[in-house]
C-alpha positions, 0 to 999 in steps of 0.5 A: 036641900039647896046643895042636893038640888044644886048637885043634881043640876050639875050632874044633869048638866054634865050628863047632857054635855057628855051624852048627846044621843041619850039626851036627845032620846029623852027629849024625843020621849017627853016632847012632841017633835021630830029628831031633827028638831030635838038635835037642833034644840040640843045643840042650842041648849048645850051652848046655854047651860054651864058645866058647873052652874056658874056664870061669868060677869058678862053672862050675869050682866046680860041676864040682868039686862034681859030680865029688866032688872034694876042694875045692881052691882054684881057683888049684890046679886051673885053668890056661887058659894053653894054651887062651889060647895056642891062641886067640891062634894061631887068631885069627892064622890067621883 
Protein backbone atom coordinates (compact mmCIF):
# COMPACT_ATOMS: atom_id res chain seq x y z
CA UNK A 1 0.00 0.00 0.00
CA UNK A 2 2.88 2.37 0.80
CA UNK A 3 4.49 1.78 -2.59
CA UNK A 4 1.17 2.30 -4.38
CA UNK A 5 0.68 5.58 -2.53
CA UNK A 6 4.22 6.70 -3.34
CA UNK A 7 3.76 5.83 -7.02
CA UNK A 8 0.51 7.84 -7.07
CA UNK A 9 2.19 10.84 -5.44
CA UNK A 10 5.13 10.72 -7.86
CA UNK A 11 2.75 10.50 -10.82
CA UNK A 12 0.71 13.39 -9.43
CA UNK A 13 3.82 15.54 -8.96
CA UNK A 14 4.93 14.76 -12.51
CA UNK A 15 1.48 15.63 -13.85
CA UNK A 16 1.42 18.90 -11.92
CA UNK A 17 4.87 19.86 -13.20
CA UNK A 18 4.07 18.97 -16.82
CA UNK A 19 0.49 20.27 -17.04
CA UNK A 20 0.18 23.80 -15.71
CA UNK A 21 -3.14 24.75 -17.40
CA UNK A 22 -4.85 21.48 -16.42
CA UNK A 23 -3.61 21.75 -12.83
CA UNK A 24 -4.81 25.34 -12.53
CA UNK A 25 -8.21 24.25 -13.88
CA UNK A 26 -8.45 21.61 -11.14
CA UNK A 27 -7.46 24.18 -8.53
CA UNK A 28 -10.21 26.52 -9.76
CA UNK A 29 -12.76 23.72 -9.64
CA UNK A 30 -11.97 22.63 -6.09
CA UNK A 31 -10.82 25.84 -4.37
CA UNK A 32 -12.66 29.18 -4.32
CA UNK A 33 -10.13 31.54 -5.88
CA UNK A 34 -9.51 33.69 -8.93
CA UNK A 35 -7.56 32.41 -11.92
CA UNK A 36 -4.77 34.86 -11.04
CA UNK A 37 -4.47 33.54 -7.48
CA UNK A 38 -4.55 29.94 -8.74
CA UNK A 39 -1.77 30.66 -11.23
CA UNK A 40 0.41 32.29 -8.57
CA UNK A 41 -0.32 29.45 -6.14
CA UNK A 42 0.65 26.92 -8.81
CA UNK A 43 3.94 28.70 -9.48
CA UNK A 44 4.78 28.79 -5.77
CA UNK A 45 3.78 25.18 -5.15
CA UNK A 46 5.77 24.00 -8.16
CA UNK A 47 8.92 25.16 -6.39
CA UNK A 48 8.01 23.06 -3.33
CA UNK A 49 7.26 19.70 -4.94
CA UNK A 50 9.88 17.23 -6.04
CA UNK A 51 9.46 15.19 -9.21
CA UNK A 52 10.79 12.06 -7.55
CA UNK A 53 9.63 12.45 -3.94
CA UNK A 54 13.11 12.78 -2.50
CA UNK A 55 14.77 15.66 -0.67
CA UNK A 56 18.34 16.87 -0.58
CA UNK A 57 20.19 16.92 2.74
CA UNK A 58 19.77 20.71 2.88
CA UNK A 59 16.01 20.45 2.28
CA UNK A 60 15.70 17.72 4.92
CA UNK A 61 17.66 19.77 7.48
CA UNK A 62 15.53 22.83 6.74
CA UNK A 63 12.31 20.85 7.22
CA UNK A 64 13.51 19.38 10.51
CA UNK A 65 14.43 22.85 11.78
CA UNK A 66 11.08 24.35 10.70
CA UNK A 67 9.20 21.57 12.45
CA UNK A 68 11.14 22.27 15.61
CA UNK A 69 12.20 18.66 15.87
CA UNK A 70 15.14 17.65 17.97
CA UNK A 71 18.17 17.64 15.71
CA UNK A 72 19.11 14.12 14.68
CA UNK A 73 21.60 12.83 12.14
CA UNK A 74 19.96 12.62 8.72
CA UNK A 75 20.75 8.93 8.47
CA UNK A 76 18.39 8.37 11.41
CA UNK A 77 15.44 10.19 9.83
CA UNK A 78 15.71 9.61 6.10
CA UNK A 79 14.96 6.50 4.15
CA UNK A 80 14.09 6.94 0.50
CA UNK A 81 14.29 3.22 -0.33
CA UNK A 82 10.50 2.93 -0.83
CA UNK A 83 10.49 6.03 -3.03
CA UNK A 84 13.37 4.71 -5.10
CA UNK A 85 11.54 1.41 -5.56
CA UNK A 86 8.37 3.26 -6.65
CA UNK A 87 10.39 5.33 -9.16
CA UNK A 88 11.96 2.15 -10.50
CA UNK A 89 8.53 0.54 -10.90
CA UNK A 90 7.13 3.63 -12.61
CA UNK A 91 10.04 3.56 -15.06
CA UNK A 92 9.19 -0.02 -15.98
CA UNK A 93 5.53 0.92 -16.54
CA UNK A 94 6.17 3.67 -19.10
